[in-house]
C-alpha positions as CSV (number, residue, x, y, z in Angstrom):
1,M,0.0,-0.4,0.2
2,L,1.3,3.4,-1.2
3,A,2.7,5.6,2.2
4,P,-0.3,8.6,2.9
5,A,2.5,11.3,1.7
6,T,3.8,9.4,-1.5
7,P,1.3,10.4,-4.8
8,A,0.6,6.9,-6.9
9,A,1.5,9.2,-10.0
10,A,4.9,10.5,-8.7
11,L,5.7,7.2,-7.9
12,S,5.2,5.4,-11.3
13,V,7.2,8.5,-12.6
14,R,10.0,7.5,-10.2
15,D,9.7,3.6,-11.4
16,L,9.6,4.7,-14.6
17,P,11.7,1.8,-16.5
18,P,15.1,2.7,-19.0
19,N,13.1,1.0,-21.4
20,I,10.6,2.5,-21.5
21,F,10.8,3.8,-25.2
22,A,10.6,0.0,-26.3
23,I,6.8,0.5,-25.9
24,V,7.0,3.4,-29.3
25,M,9.9,0.7,-30.7
26,A,7.3,-1.7,-30.6
27,T,4.4,0.1,-32.4
28,G,6.4,1.9,-35.0
29,I,7.6,-1.7,-36.2
30,V,4.6,-3.5,-36.1
31,A,2.7,-0.3,-38.6
32,L,5.7,-0.9,-40.9
33,A,5.0,-4.5,-41.2
34,V,1.1,-4.3,-41.8
35,N,1.9,-1.5,-43.8
36,A,4.1,-4.1,-45.9
37,A,1.3,-6.9,-45.3
38,G,-0.8,-5.1,-47.1
39,W,-3.1,-2.7,-44.5
40,P,-2.1,0.8,-44.7
41,A,-5.4,2.0,-42.3
42,G,-3.9,0.3,-39.5
43,A,-0.2,1.4,-40.2
44,R,-1.5,4.9,-39.7
45,V,-3.5,4.1,-36.4
46,L,-0.6,2.1,-35.2
47,F,2.2,5.6,-36.2
48,W,0.2,7.9,-34.7
49,V,-0.8,5.6,-31.0
50,G,3.8,5.0,-31.4
51,A,4.0,8.7,-31.9
52,A,1.2,10.0,-29.3
53,A,3.6,7.6,-26.9
54,Y,6.4,9.0,-27.2
55,A,5.6,12.5,-26.8
56,V,4.0,11.5,-23.0
57,L,7.6,8.9,-22.8
58,W,9.3,12.2,-23.1
59,V,7.1,14.1,-20.6
60,L,7.1,11.6,-18.4
61,A,11.1,11.0,-18.6
62,A,11.2,14.3,-18.2
63,A,9.5,14.8,-15.2
64,K,12.1,11.6,-13.5
65,F,15.0,13.3,-14.5
66,V,14.1,16.4,-12.7
67,G,11.8,15.2,-9.7
68,H,14.2,12.0,-9.0
69,R,17.3,12.2,-9.7
70,P,18.7,9.6,-7.0
71,A,16.8,7.5,-8.8
72,V,18.3,8.4,-12.7
73,R,21.4,8.0,-11.1
74,A,20.9,4.6,-9.7
75,D,19.0,3.5,-13.2
76,L,23.1,5.0,-14.8
77,S,25.2,3.5,-13.3
78,S,23.1,-0.4,-13.0
79,H,24.9,-2.8,-15.3
80,A,21.3,-4.7,-15.8
81,R,19.3,-1.8,-16.4
82,A,21.3,1.5,-18.2
83,P,21.3,0.1,-21.4
84,G,18.0,0.5,-21.5
85,Y,18.4,3.9,-22.7
86,F,19.0,3.3,-25.6
87,T,15.6,2.1,-26.4
88,V,14.7,6.1,-27.0
89,V,16.9,6.4,-29.6
90,A,15.6,3.0,-31.3
91,A,12.4,4.8,-31.2
92,T,13.4,7.5,-32.2
93,G,14.3,6.2,-36.1
94,V,11.5,4.3,-36.1
95,L,9.2,6.9,-36.0
96,G,11.3,8.8,-38.3
97,N,10.8,5.5,-40.7
98,G,6.8,6.1,-40.3
99,S,7.6,9.6,-41.5
100,V,9.1,8.6,-44.9
101,L,7.5,5.4,-45.4
102,L,3.5,6.3,-44.5
103,Y,3.8,10.0,-45.2
104,D,5.9,10.7,-47.9
105,S,7.6,13.5,-45.1
106,P,11.8,13.0,-45.2
107,E,12.5,16.6,-43.8
108,A,10.4,15.0,-40.9
109,G,13.2,11.9,-41.0
110,L,15.8,14.0,-41.4
111,A,15.0,15.7,-38.2
112,L,14.5,12.8,-36.1
113,W,17.3,11.3,-37.6
114,A,19.8,13.8,-36.3
115,V,17.4,13.9,-32.8
116,A,18.6,10.2,-33.0
117,I,22.2,10.5,-33.7
118,V,23.0,13.1,-30.9
119,L,20.9,11.0,-28.5
120,W,22.9,8.2,-29.3
121,T,26.3,9.8,-29.1
122,L,25.5,11.2,-25.1
123,L,24.5,8.1,-24.4
124,S,27.1,6.1,-26.0
125,Y,29.8,8.1,-24.2
126,T,27.9,8.8,-20.9
127,I,26.8,5.2,-20.2
128,L,29.5,2.5,-21.3
129,P,32.5,4.6,-20.1
130,A,30.7,5.2,-17.2
131,L,29.9,1.1,-16.6
132,I,33.2,0.4,-17.4
133,E,34.9,3.0,-15.0
134,A,33.0,1.2,-12.3
135,E,35.3,-0.5,-9.4
136,N,31.7,-2.5,-8.4
137,K,30.5,-4.5,-10.7
138,P,28.1,-7.7,-10.8
139,E,28.3,-11.2,-11.7
140,L,27.7,-11.9,-15.3
141,E,24.2,-13.6,-14.2
142,K,23.0,-10.4,-12.7
143,G,24.2,-7.8,-15.1
144,L,24.1,-9.5,-18.4
145,S,21.1,-10.2,-20.1
146,G,19.6,-8.9,-23.7
147,V,19.1,-5.8,-22.8
148,W,22.4,-5.1,-23.7
149,L,21.1,-6.1,-27.0
150,L,19.6,-2.9,-27.4
151,T,23.1,-1.0,-28.0
152,V,22.7,-2.6,-31.4
153,V,19.2,-1.7,-32.4
154,A,20.0,1.1,-31.1
155,T,22.8,1.8,-33.8
156,Q,21.7,0.3,-36.8
157,S,18.3,2.0,-36.4
158,I,20.5,5.5,-37.2
159,C,21.6,3.7,-40.4
160,V,18.6,2.2,-41.4
161,L,17.2,6.1,-41.5
162,G,20.0,7.0,-42.8
163,C,19.7,5.2,-45.7
164,L,16.3,6.7,-46.3
165,V,16.8,10.0,-45.7
166,V,20.5,10.6,-47.1
167,P,20.0,11.0,-50.5
168,H,17.1,14.2,-50.2
169,L,20.1,15.7,-48.7
170,P,22.4,18.3,-50.8
171,G,24.3,16.1,-53.6
172,G,27.3,16.8,-51.9
173,A,26.6,15.4,-48.6
174,V,25.1,12.2,-50.0
175,G,28.3,9.9,-50.0
176,P,29.3,11.6,-46.7
177,G,25.5,10.5,-44.8
178,L,26.2,7.0,-46.7
179,F,29.4,6.0,-45.5
180,A,28.5,7.2,-42.3
181,A,25.4,5.2,-42.4
182,L,27.8,2.3,-43.3
183,C,30.1,2.9,-40.2
184,F,27.0,2.5,-37.9
185,W,26.4,-0.3,-39.8
186,L,29.6,-2.2,-39.5
187,A,30.0,-1.3,-35.7
188,G,26.8,-2.6,-34.9
189,G,27.2,-5.5,-36.3
190,M,30.4,-5.8,-34.3
191,L,29.0,-5.0,-30.9
192,Y,26.9,-8.2,-31.3
193,L,29.4,-10.2,-31.7
194,W,31.1,-9.0,-29.2
195,L,27.7,-9.2,-26.7
196,I,26.5,-12.7,-28.3
197,A,29.8,-14.8,-27.6
198,L,28.7,-13.3,-23.6
199,I,25.1,-14.0,-23.5
200,F,25.6,-17.3,-24.9
201,Y,28.2,-18.2,-22.3
202,R,25.8,-17.3,-20.3
203,V,23.0,-18.7,-21.2
204,M,24.7,-21.7,-22.2
205,F,27.2,-23.0,-19.2
206,R,25.9,-20.0,-16.2
207,P,22.9,-21.5,-14.0
208,L,19.5,-20.3,-15.9
209,T,16.3,-20.2,-14.1
210,A,13.3,-19.8,-15.6
211,A,12.8,-16.1,-14.0
212,D,16.5,-15.4,-15.5
213,L,14.8,-15.8,-18.7
214,T,13.3,-12.7,-19.3
215,P,11.2,-11.7,-22.7
216,P,14.4,-9.3,-23.9
217,Y,16.5,-12.2,-24.4
218,W,14.4,-11.8,-28.0
219,I,16.3,-9.1,-28.9
220,N,18.7,-11.5,-29.6
221,M,17.0,-12.9,-32.6
222,G,16.0,-8.8,-32.7
223,A,19.0,-7.1,-33.1
224,M,20.0,-9.7,-36.2
225,A,16.8,-8.4,-37.7
226,I,17.5,-4.6,-37.7
227,S,21.1,-5.7,-38.9
228,T,19.6,-7.4,-41.7
229,L,17.4,-4.5,-42.5
230,A,20.7,-2.4,-42.2
231,G,22.3,-4.4,-44.6
232,V,19.5,-4.1,-47.2
233,S,18.7,-0.5,-47.0
234,L,22.4,-0.1,-47.7
235,A,22.6,-2.5,-50.7
236,S,19.3,-0.7,-52.0
237,A,21.1,2.7,-51.9
238,A,24.8,2.2,-53.4
239,R,23.7,3.5,-56.1
240,G,24.2,6.9,-54.4
241,S,27.5,6.1,-53.5
242,E,30.7,4.5,-55.4
243,L,32.0,2.5,-52.3
244,L,29.1,0.8,-51.3
245,G,28.4,-0.3,-55.1
246,E,32.4,-1.3,-54.8
247,L,31.6,-3.5,-51.1
248,M,27.8,-4.5,-52.8
249,P,29.3,-8.7,-52.6
250,F,30.3,-8.2,-48.8
251,L,27.1,-6.1,-48.1
252,K,24.8,-9.1,-49.7
253,G,27.4,-11.8,-47.9
254,L,27.4,-10.1,-44.3
255,T,23.3,-9.5,-44.7
256,L,22.6,-12.9,-45.9
257,M,24.4,-14.0,-42.3
258,F,22.7,-12.0,-40.7
259,W,18.6,-12.8,-41.6
260,A,19.9,-16.5,-41.3
261,T,20.9,-15.6,-37.7
262,A,17.8,-14.0,-37.3
263,T,16.2,-17.1,-38.3
264,W,18.1,-19.3,-36.3
265,W,17.0,-17.8,-33.5
266,L,13.6,-18.0,-33.4
267,P,12.7,-21.5,-32.9
268,L,15.1,-21.8,-30.1
269,L,13.6,-18.7,-28.6
270,L,10.0,-20.4,-28.8
271,M,11.3,-23.4,-27.0
272,L,13.1,-22.0,-24.4
273,G,9.2,-19.9,-23.6
274,F,7.7,-23.3,-24.1
275,W,9.9,-24.2,-21.5
276,R,9.7,-21.4,-19.3
277,H,5.3,-20.9,-18.8
278,V,4.2,-24.5,-20.0
279,V,7.5,-26.8,-18.1
280,K,8.2,-24.8,-15.6
281,R,4.4,-22.9,-15.5
282,Y,6.5,-19.3,-14.7
283,P,3.4,-17.0,-14.9
284,L,2.4,-15.4,-17.9
285,T,1.3,-12.3,-16.9
286,Y,2.4,-9.0,-18.8
287,D,6.1,-7.7,-18.3
288,H,7.2,-4.6,-19.6
289,G,9.5,-6.4,-21.3
290,F,7.9,-7.9,-23.3
291,W,7.4,-4.6,-25.4
292,G,10.7,-5.9,-26.1
293,A,9.7,-9.0,-27.8
294,V,7.1,-7.7,-29.7
295,F,9.5,-5.3,-31.9
296,P,11.7,-8.5,-33.1
297,L,8.5,-10.3,-34.4
298,G,7.9,-6.9,-36.4
299,M,11.5,-6.3,-37.2
300,Y,12.0,-9.6,-38.6
301,S,8.6,-9.2,-41.0
302,V,9.9,-5.6,-41.9
303,C,13.7,-7.1,-42.8
304,T,12.2,-10.4,-44.5
305,F,9.8,-7.9,-46.9
306,R,12.9,-5.9,-48.1
307,L,15.5,-9.0,-47.9
308,A,12.8,-10.0,-50.5
309,R,12.3,-7.6,-52.4
310,E,16.1,-5.9,-52.9
311,F,17.6,-9.5,-52.8
312,G,15.2,-11.5,-55.3
313,V,14.1,-13.9,-53.0
314,P,10.5,-13.4,-53.3
315,F,9.4,-16.4,-52.0
316,L,10.2,-15.0,-49.0
317,S,7.5,-12.8,-48.6
318,P,4.9,-15.2,-47.7
319,L,7.3,-15.6,-44.3
320,G,7.3,-11.6,-43.8
321,E,3.3,-11.9,-43.9
322,T,2.9,-14.3,-41.9
323,F,5.5,-12.3,-38.9
324,A,3.3,-9.0,-40.0
325,W,0.4,-10.6,-38.6
326,V,2.1,-12.4,-35.0
327,G,4.0,-9.2,-34.2
328,L,0.6,-7.3,-34.7
329,A,-1.5,-10.2,-32.4
330,A,1.5,-9.9,-29.8
331,W,1.3,-6.4,-29.8
332,A,-2.5,-6.0,-29.1
333,A,-1.8,-9.0,-26.1
334,T,0.9,-6.4,-24.9
335,A,-0.9,-3.5,-25.1
336,V,-4.0,-5.4,-23.6
337,G,-1.7,-6.5,-20.6
338,L,-0.6,-2.6,-19.9
339,V,-4.0,-0.9,-19.7
340,R,-4.7,-4.2,-17.1
341,R,-1.6,-3.2,-15.3
342,L,-2.8,0.1,-15.2
343,M,-6.0,-0.3,-13.8
344,P,-5.8,-1.9,-10.9
345,R,-3.6,1.4,-9.8
346,R,-6.5,3.5,-10.9
347,R,-8.8,1.4,-8.6
348,E,-6.4,1.8,-5.7
349,A,-6.8,5.1,-5.5
350,A,-10.5,5.3,-6.0
351,A,-11.1,3.0,-3.4
352,L,-8.2,5.3,-0.8
353,P,-9.7,8.2,1.6
354,P,-9.9,11.2,0.0
355,D,-7.3,12.7,2.1
356,R,-4.6,9.8,1.5
357,A,-6.3,9.6,-2.5
358,R,-4.5,13.3,-2.7
359,G,-1.4,12.1,-0.9
């Protein structure tokens, strides 16, 4: 029960998780998936839901930063939670993609790309050095999870959006812009190799309980899916860069490896989910981390659609369409869970005496 002097709203702002922008990531990418699957009206509705959530979450995040500095510092110093802040970069990138693909607004895409780059730079060179320099570090079991792969997702999101908006820059800036996008793609791929080796070691050779196998482990697949999309985007933009044209065999080969790796993860993650919830009977209740599982499903759909079209493998398109509807169903189920999670707090506040409800 809440203490009499603590307003419920303030408590919720203080406890806002660092990865809260995963809601926007999931909503935005599912919008793009169902658009590719042939439902543009639903895609536009989802886009605006994501945009509204983005605005609201920025207000809440600012309120937490201003009113609950100790909680923010605790998040930033936590190896387990700090990487969650990279969701704001990916969310910005996904909205930029939606602006260009759904509304043909490269100006909005360019603005959001600039914001994403600034956020990525600030987070990369504040969070990572601080965690590296920390004297007291957690054991691998407590500090490492799929959440760390959000650093990869954020990095690749800048490449994907960059490939869409750079061609709209003045002619002299196109080449450097695509070179920057290529560098983000390569850096994201290297980050994945470093992190997935540690994560694979953690899940394969260290004790793992059903409670440890949280939904963000789906980002193991999602990071490869967005890396695939970034590679396809670079290949599509290659006509604007002599360097990318020369690297085309490398781009296509590495992109196909990323897609194959994402596909390899899918059955394994489904089996682990079955083990967690059916064999071990871990309760299937709402967890904010489920948004981190919805995003990979939508991203797998989008990257498969693009791969099928750009690489001349149309037989993959039905797979992309299937996962568009799977991602939409997962999004709807998670959204219902979020609403149901919020409702008890409202009922609890309504049940309190007037003086306590006011805090």
